[in-house]
C-alpha positions in Angstrom: 0.1 0.1 0.2 1.4 3.5 -0.4 1.5 5.1 2.5 1.6 8.6 1.2 -2.0 8.3 0.0 -4.8 5.6 0.0 -7.8 7.7 -1.1 -11.1 5.4 -0.6 -13.3 7.8 -2.2 -11.9 7.2 -5.1 -12.6 3.8 -5.9 -16.2 3.3 -4.4 -19.4 4.7 -4.7 -21.9 6.2 -3.0 -24.7 3.9 -3.4 -28.1 3.9 -0.3 -29.0 1.4 1.8 -32.0 -0.7 0.4 -34.7 0.3 2.7 -32.9 2.6 5.0 -36.0 5.2 4.3 -33.9 7.7 2.1 -31.2 7.7 4.8 -27.3 7.4 3.2 -25.7 5.1 4.8 -23.1 7.5 6.8 -26.8 9.0 8.7 -27.0 5.5 10.2 -25.8 4.3 13.2 -26.1 0.6 13.6 -26.4 -1.4 16.6 -23.6 -1.9 18.8 -21.8 -5.4 18.4 -21.9 -8.4 21.0 -18.8 -8.4 23.1 -16.1 -9.6 22.1 -15.4 -13.4 22.8 -12.3 -14.1 24.4 -10.1 -14.3 27.4 -11.5 -11.4 29.7 -9.7 -10.2 32.7 -9.1 -6.9 34.9 -6.1 -5.2 35.5 -4.7 -3.0 38.4 -3.4 -0.7 36.8 -2.6 3.3 37.9 -5.5 3.4 40.7 -8.0 2.0 38.3 -9.3 -1.7 37.4 -9.3 -2.0 33.4 -10.9 -4.5 31.6 -9.3 -6.2 28.7 -10.4 -9.0 26.2 -7.8 -10.8 24.4 -8.4 -13.4 21.2 -6.1 -15.0 18.5 -2.4 -15.5 18.4 0.6 -13.6 16.6 1.7 -10.3 16.6 0.2 -8.2 19.0 -2.7 -5.5 18.1 -4.3 -2.8 20.8 -7.8 -1.8 19.9 -8.4 1.1 21.5 -12.3 2.9 21.6 -13.7 6.3 20.9 -15.1 8.5 24.0 -18.0 7.4 26.1 -18.4 3.6 24.4 -16.5 0.7 25.2 -14.7 -2.4 23.5 -17.8 -4.1 22.1 -17.9 -1.6 19.6 -15.2 -3.1 17.9 -16.9 -6.4 17.2 -16.9 -6.5 14.1 -13.5 -5.8 13.3 -11.7 -8.1 16.3 -12.7 -11.6 15.0 -10.8 -10.9 11.2 -7.8 -9.4 12.7 -7.5 -11.9 15.4 -6.9 -14.7 12.4 -3.4 -13.8 12.5 -2.6 -11.4 15.4 -3.3 -11.2 19.0 -5.4 -9.0 19.7 -6.0 -6.8 22.7 -9.4 -5.3 23.6 -9.1 -2.1 26.0 -12.3 -0.6 28.1 -10.2 2.9 28.6 -10.5 4.4 32.4 -14.0 5.1 33.0 -15.6 3.3 29.8 -17.3 0.1 29.8 -16.5 -2.3 32.2 -13.3 -0.3 33.5 -13.4 1.8 36.9 -12.1 5.2 37.4 -10.9 7.2 40.2 -10.8 10.9 41.1 -8.1 11.9 39.1 -8.5 13.7 36.3 -8.7 12.5 32.6 -6.4 12.8 30.6 -5.0 11.7 27.0 -1.9 11.1 28.6 -3.0 9.4 32.1 -5.3 6.7 29.3 -1.8 5.9 27.2 0.1 5.3 30.2 -3.3 2.9 31.2 -2.5 1.0 27.9 1.3 0.8 28.6 1.0 -0.5 32.3 -1.4 -3.0 31.0 0.9 -4.3 28.4 3.9 -4.1 30.8 1.7 -6.8 32.6 0.5 -8.6 29.6 4.5 -8.6 29.1 3.8 -7.3 25.4 6.9 -5.2 24.4 5.8 -3.6 21.7 2.0 -3.4 19.6 0.3 -2.3 17.0 -2.1 0.1 18.1 -6.3 0.2 16.3 -7.5 3.1 17.8 -10.7 5.4 17.0 -11.6 8.5 17.8 -10.1 9.0 21.7 -8.7 5.5 20.8 -6.8 7.2 18.2 -5.5 10.1 20.2 -4.4 7.5 22.6 -2.7 5.7 19.9 -0.6 8.8 18.6 0.2 10.0 22.1 2.0 6.5 22.2 3.9 7.1 19.3 5.2 10.0 20.4 5.8 9.5 24.7 6.3 5.4 23.9 7.9 5.4 20.6 9.3 2.0 21.6 6.1 0.2 22.5 4.4 0.5 18.9 5.2 -0.8 16.0 2.3 1.0 13.9 -0.7 2.6 14.5 -4.4 2.8 12.4 -5.9 6.2 13.8 -9.7 6.8 12.9 -11.3 9.6 13.6 -8.4 11.5 15.4 -8.1 15.2 16.3 -4.3 16.4 17.6 -6.0 20.0 17.9 -9.4 21.0 19.7 -9.7 23.2 16.8 -10.1 20.2 14.6 -13.6 19.9 15.9 -16.7 20.6 14.3 -19.2 23.1 16.6 -21.9 21.5 18.1 -21.3 17.9 17.1 -23.9 16.5 20.0 -26.5 18.3 17.7 -25.9 16.1 14.3 -28.7 13.7 14.8 -26.5 10.6 14.1 -24.0 11.6 16.9 -26.8 12.4 19.3 -28.3 8.8 18.8 -24.7 7.8 19.9 -24.6 10.0 23.1 -28.0 8.4 24.3 -26.8 5.2 23.5 -24.0 6.0 25.1 -25.3 6.6 28.4 -27.5 3.4 28.4 -24.5 1.3 27.9 -22.7 2.9 30.6 -25.7 2.5 33.1 -25.5 -1.6 31.7 -21.7 -2.3 31.6 -19.9 0.1 34.4 -19.1 -0.7 38.2 -20.3 2.9 39.3 -24.0 2.4 37.1 -25.2 5.4 39.1 -22.0 7.6 38.2 -22.6 8.7 34.6 -23.1 12.3 34.6 -19.8 12.4 36.9 -18.0 10.6 34.4 -18.7 12.9 31.6 -18.0 15.8 33.7 -15.1 14.6 34.0 -14.2 13.6 30.3 -15.7 16.6 29.1 -13.0 18.6 30.9 -10.4 17.0 29.2 -12.0 17.7 25.7 -12.4 21.4 26.4 -8.4 21.7 26.2 -7.2 18.2 24.8 -5.1 17.6 22.8 -3.3 20.4 21.2 -0.4 19.2 20.2 2.2 21.1 18.2 3.8 20.3 14.7 6.8 20.0 15.8 5.6 16.9 18.5 3.4 15.2 15.5 6.8 15.5 13.4 8.1 13.0 16.3 6.3 10.1 15.7 8.7 7.6 13.4 6.0 4.0 13.7 4.0 4.0 10.5 0.8 5.6 10.8 -2.5 5.7 8.8 -4.4 8.8 9.7 -8.5 7.3 8.4 -11.7 9.2 8.5 -14.8 8.7 7.1 -16.2 10.8 4.4 -19.1 12.4 6.5 -17.5 12.1 10.1 -19.8 14.0 12.5 -17.0 16.0 14.6 -13.7 15.6 12.7 -13.1 18.8 9.9 -11.7 17.2 6.7 -8.8 19.8 6.5 -7.8 18.6 10.3 -7.5 15.2 8.8 -5.3 15.8 6.0 -3.5 18.2 7.8 -2.2 15.4 10.5 -2.1 13.4 7.7 0.3 15.3 6.1 2.5 16.7 8.8 3.3 12.8 11.0 6.1 11.9 8.7 5.8 9.1 6.0 1.8 9.0 7.3 -0.7 7.6 4.9 -4.5 9.2 4.2 -7.2 7.2 3.9 -10.8 8.7 3.1 -14.0 5.8 3.6 -16.7 7.0 1.1 -20.4 7.3 1.8 -19.5 6.9 6.0 -19.0 8.6 9.1 -17.3 8.9 12.3 -18.9 5.2 13.1 -18.0 3.9 9.3 -16.4 0.3 11.4 -19.9 -0.3 11.9 -21.5 1.6 8.9 -19.3 -0.2 6.3 -17.1 -2.9 8.2 -16.1 -5.0 5.2 -14.6 -2.0 3.3 -13.1 -0.5 6.8 -11.6 -4.2 7.6 -10.0 -4.8 4.0 -8.7 -1.1 5.0 -6.9 -2.5 8.4 -5.7 -5.8 7.3 -3.8 -4.1 4.7 -2.6 -1.7 7.0 -1.5 -3.9 9.6 -0.1 -6.8 7.4 1.9 -4.4 5.3 
């Protein structure tokens, strides 16, 4: 694959989904997949209990989900990747089945949680597959812990708060996701009655992070693919292109007729691109 540019928009049409009442695929939010089957456990790291599930054998790949969600969202990707890789799928601190404490949320802290988990699992180096906040964590890890990262598939990331579109929560698809996230939190979390407190903690992080400089991004040496959906509800396209142009040797992937939730909307295309990158 040409790491400088893999623009899927040029290769695929924008077909509607049959029976979707004129909604384009990128305007839909398919159901959250079932929990990932595998060896699940909690790791005690940095004052919290971090849930993770493992499956497959081979070179390690860590999946990191987006903010407010949980590892179940990668249920359509993990079985495919696990055919040839050891997959570790993590619920980030405070998300899904993982606990949180009073420590302020920060991408550096969440990255350190992942590194601590790798230490416990005796994994010296892994590929990172991240979506949204998970992709930001992957890039942070590539900058601050470069010896622990073999490559980063960063989908729907931003490296500056200015890369976000305003009023994301007013987008119908994103509003549906936010409502779903609350229900899932209440079902999965060890503190099911504390969603509002959890949301306040993570919103404080989003208000000011990340804000990395060009010089910081240029320190990344691992292979990186910056990816997004053609109609991402929250990330500015010019920001996605900026990240790919600034990170040394990074590739750019834009998935057509898909949004911030492309891995649910078009898993076949998403998985093909992901596997191509991981096995390059």
